[in-house]
C-alpha positions as CSV (number, residue, x, y, z in Angstrom):
1,X,-0.8,-101.9,170.1
2,X,-2.6,-104.5,168.0
3,X,-1.0,-107.4,169.8
4,X,-2.1,-106.2,173.2
5,X,-5.6,-105.5,172.0
6,X,-5.9,-109.0,170.5
7,X,-4.5,-111.1,173.4
8,X,-4.8,-108.6,176.3
9,X,-1.1,-109.3,176.8
10,X,2.2,-107.4,176.0
11,X,4.6,-108.7,173.4
12,X,7.2,-108.8,176.1
13,X,5.3,-111.3,178.1
14,X,5.5,-113.8,175.2
15,X,9.2,-113.5,174.4
16,X,9.8,-117.0,175.5
17,X,7.0,-118.4,173.3
18,X,8.1,-120.9,170.7
19,X,5.5,-121.8,168.1
20,X,7.0,-125.2,167.5
21,X,6.5,-126.1,171.2
22,X,2.9,-124.9,171.4
23,X,0.7,-128.1,171.7
24,X,-2.3,-126.2,170.5
25,X,-0.7,-125.4,167.2
26,X,0.6,-129.0,166.9
27,X,-2.7,-130.6,167.6
28,X,-4.6,-128.2,165.2
29,X,-2.2,-128.8,162.3
30,X,-0.7,-125.3,162.2
31,X,2.9,-126.2,162.3
32,X,2.9,-127.6,158.7
33,X,1.8,-124.2,157.6
34,X,4.9,-122.7,159.3
35,X,7.1,-125.3,157.6
36,X,5.6,-124.5,154.2
37,X,6.4,-120.8,154.8
38,X,10.0,-121.7,155.7
39,X,10.1,-123.5,152.4
40,X,9.1,-120.3,150.6
41,X,5.3,-120.5,150.4
42,X,2.8,-117.8,151.6
43,X,0.0,-119.5,153.5
44,X,-2.9,-118.9,155.8
45,X,-4.4,-121.3,158.3
46,X,-8.1,-122.0,158.7
47,X,-9.7,-120.7,161.9
48,X,-7.7,-121.9,164.9
49,X,-8.9,-121.8,168.6
50,X,-6.1,-120.4,170.8
51,X,-6.1,-120.3,174.6
52,X,-2.9,-118.6,176.0
53,X,-3.7,-120.0,179.4
54,X,-3.0,-123.5,178.1
55,X,0.6,-122.6,177.7
56,X,0.9,-120.6,180.9
57,X,0.5,-117.2,179.2
58,X,-1.8,-114.3,179.9
59,X,-4.4,-113.2,177.4
60,X,-7.9,-114.1,176.2
61,X,-9.0,-117.3,174.3
62,X,-10.2,-116.6,170.7
63,X,-10.4,-117.9,167.2
64,X,-7.6,-116.8,164.9
65,X,-6.5,-117.0,161.3
66,X,-2.7,-116.8,160.9
67,X,-1.0,-115.8,157.7
68,X,2.7,-116.7,157.2
69,X,4.8,-115.1,154.5
70,X,8.5,-115.9,153.8
71,X,11.0,-113.1,154.0
72,X,14.0,-113.6,151.7
73,X,17.5,-112.2,151.5
74,X,19.1,-110.9,148.3
75,X,20.0,-114.4,147.3
76,X,16.4,-115.5,147.5
77,X,16.9,-117.7,150.6
78,X,14.2,-117.5,153.3
79,X,15.7,-115.8,156.4
80,X,12.6,-115.3,158.5
81,X,8.8,-115.4,158.4
82,X,6.3,-112.5,158.5
83,X,3.2,-113.3,160.6
84,X,-0.2,-111.6,160.4
85,X,-2.7,-112.7,163.1
86,X,-6.3,-111.9,162.6
87,X,-9.1,-112.6,165.1
88,X,-12.1,-114.2,163.5
89,X,-14.1,-115.1,166.6
90,X,-17.2,-113.3,165.5
91,X,-17.0,-114.9,162.0
92,X,-16.6,-118.4,163.5
93,X,-19.5,-118.0,165.9
94,X,-21.7,-116.6,163.2
95,X,-20.9,-119.6,161.0
96,X,-21.7,-122.0,163.9
97,X,-25.0,-120.3,164.5
98,X,-25.8,-120.5,160.8
99,X,-24.8,-124.2,160.7
100,X,-27.2,-124.9,163.6
101,X,-30.0,-123.0,161.8
102,X,-29.3,-124.9,158.6
103,X,-29.6,-128.3,160.4
104,X,-32.9,-127.2,161.9
105,X,-34.1,-126.1,158.5
106,X,-33.2,-129.5,157.0
107,X,-35.4,-131.3,159.5
108,X,-38.3,-128.9,158.9
109,X,-37.9,-128.9,155.1
110,X,-38.2,-132.6,154.9
111,X,-41.4,-132.6,156.9
112,X,-43.2,-129.7,155.0
113,X,-45.5,-130.3,152.1
114,X,-43.8,-127.7,149.9
115,X,-40.7,-128.0,147.9
116,X,-37.9,-126.3,149.8
117,X,-34.3,-125.3,149.2
118,X,-31.3,-123.5,150.7
119,X,-29.0,-121.2,148.9
120,X,-25.7,-119.8,150.2
121,X,-25.2,-116.0,150.5
122,X,-23.3,-116.1,147.2
123,X,-26.2,-117.6,145.4
124,X,-24.9,-121.1,145.1
125,X,-27.3,-123.9,145.8
126,X,-26.6,-125.9,149.0
127,X,-29.7,-128.0,149.6
128,X,-33.1,-129.1,148.2
129,X,-35.6,-131.3,150.0
130,X,-36.8,-134.7,148.8
131,X,-40.1,-133.3,147.6
132,X,-38.2,-131.1,145.1
133,X,-36.2,-134.1,143.9
134,X,-39.2,-136.3,143.6
135,X,-41.2,-133.7,141.6
136,X,-38.4,-133.1,139.2
137,X,-37.4,-136.7,138.9
138,X,-33.7,-136.0,139.9
139,X,-31.7,-138.1,142.3
140,X,-28.7,-135.8,142.4
141,X,-29.3,-132.8,144.7
142,X,-26.3,-131.0,143.1
143,X,-27.9,-131.1,139.7
144,X,-31.2,-129.9,141.0
145,X,-29.5,-126.9,142.7
146,X,-27.5,-125.9,139.7
147,X,-30.3,-126.3,137.1
148,X,-33.4,-125.0,138.9
149,X,-34.3,-122.6,136.0
150,X,-34.2,-125.5,133.5
151,X,-37.4,-126.7,135.1
152,X,-39.2,-123.4,134.8
153,X,-41.6,-123.0,131.8
154,X,-39.8,-121.2,128.9
155,X,-42.4,-118.4,129.0
156,X,-41.7,-117.8,132.8
157,X,-37.9,-118.4,132.8
158,X,-36.5,-115.0,131.8
159,X,-38.6,-113.1,134.3
160,X,-37.9,-115.6,137.1
161,X,-34.1,-115.4,136.6
162,X,-34.2,-111.6,136.3
163,X,-36.2,-111.3,139.5
164,X,-33.9,-113.6,141.4
165,X,-30.8,-111.7,140.3
166,X,-32.4,-108.4,141.4
167,X,-33.4,-109.8,144.8
168,X,-29.9,-111.1,145.4
169,X,-28.3,-107.7,144.4
170,X,-30.7,-105.8,146.7
171,X,-30.8,-108.4,149.5
172,X,-34.6,-108.6,149.5
173,X,-37.3,-111.2,149.3
174,X,-37.8,-112.9,145.9
175,X,-41.4,-113.8,145.2
176,X,-42.9,-115.0,142.0
177,X,-45.3,-117.4,140.3
178,X,-44.1,-119.7,137.7
179,X,-44.8,-123.1,136.0
180,X,-42.5,-126.0,136.9
181,X,-42.0,-129.1,134.8
182,X,-42.5,-132.4,136.7
183,X,-40.7,-135.7,136.0
184,X,-43.8,-136.6,133.8
185,X,-43.3,-133.5,131.6
186,X,-46.4,-131.8,133.1
187,X,-46.1,-128.1,134.0
188,X,-47.8,-126.9,137.2
189,X,-48.1,-123.5,138.7
190,X,-46.2,-122.7,141.9
191,X,-45.8,-119.7,144.2
192,X,-42.1,-119.4,144.9
193,X,-40.7,-117.4,147.8
194,X,-37.0,-117.0,148.8
195,X,-36.1,-115.0,151.9
196,X,-32.7,-113.6,152.9
197,X,-31.2,-114.8,156.2
198,X,-29.0,-112.4,158.1
199,X,-27.4,-112.3,161.5
200,X,-30.0,-112.5,164.3
201,X,-31.6,-109.2,165.0
202,X,-30.3,-107.5,161.8
203,X,-32.5,-106.3,159.0
204,X,-29.7,-105.1,156.9
205,X,-26.1,-106.2,156.2
206,X,-24.6,-109.2,154.4
207,X,-26.9,-112.1,153.5
208,X,-25.7,-115.3,155.1
209,X,-28.1,-117.6,153.2
210,X,-31.4,-117.8,151.3
211,X,-34.2,-120.1,152.2
212,X,-37.0,-120.8,149.7
213,X,-40.2,-122.7,149.2
214,X,-42.5,-123.5,146.2
215,X,-46.1,-124.0,146.9
216,X,-48.4,-125.7,144.4
217,X,-51.1,-123.3,143.3
218,X,-52.1,-125.0,140.1
219,X,-55.7,-125.6,140.9
220,X,-56.2,-122.0,142.1
221,X,-54.6,-120.6,138.9
222,X,-56.6,-122.9,136.6
223,X,-59.9,-122.0,138.4
224,X,-59.2,-118.2,138.2
């Protein structure tokens, strides 16, 4: 069954297992979730690394999320806890790879001559480099991420926002030219590109993040 597939062990082999005596759960702060469920609250843990071998049990080591739900009697008292265990090893490993990539991107972004930014898969801004902050005259990265379109020239703003929304919906590159307002009030032309980042080797599927750059092309546009 599902238990055997998850742990490569039978439920019978774990009959002597006591969650409150598992040092892994105690050290990772899981037991408070169980206690909250015993008090009547439905809860789910963050990812927890479990290795059955550390408690002398068979099975494979993996990352899990554990949901605890109270089961009540007719009087409303909690009599037991329902437990749903979900393996999230692939999700955790993907997040770790993404975090490593983001760190590398931060180092590169601070060294490049362009303005650069990182956006989460859900479209929320996560990072802008110092060149972007200096150009816009903003010291708070959070404000720069949230208000990027405020710096776009009013004549270019609607098309830029619509293009970005379409790219996000379709999971494809966003590319446009727009004028950005500097901290002096001057508008300069930039070529903006934002690319979707997916799992390594995949050309389709969920977008984990977006990385973008804006390259100053003002002189070329003015000369054209």
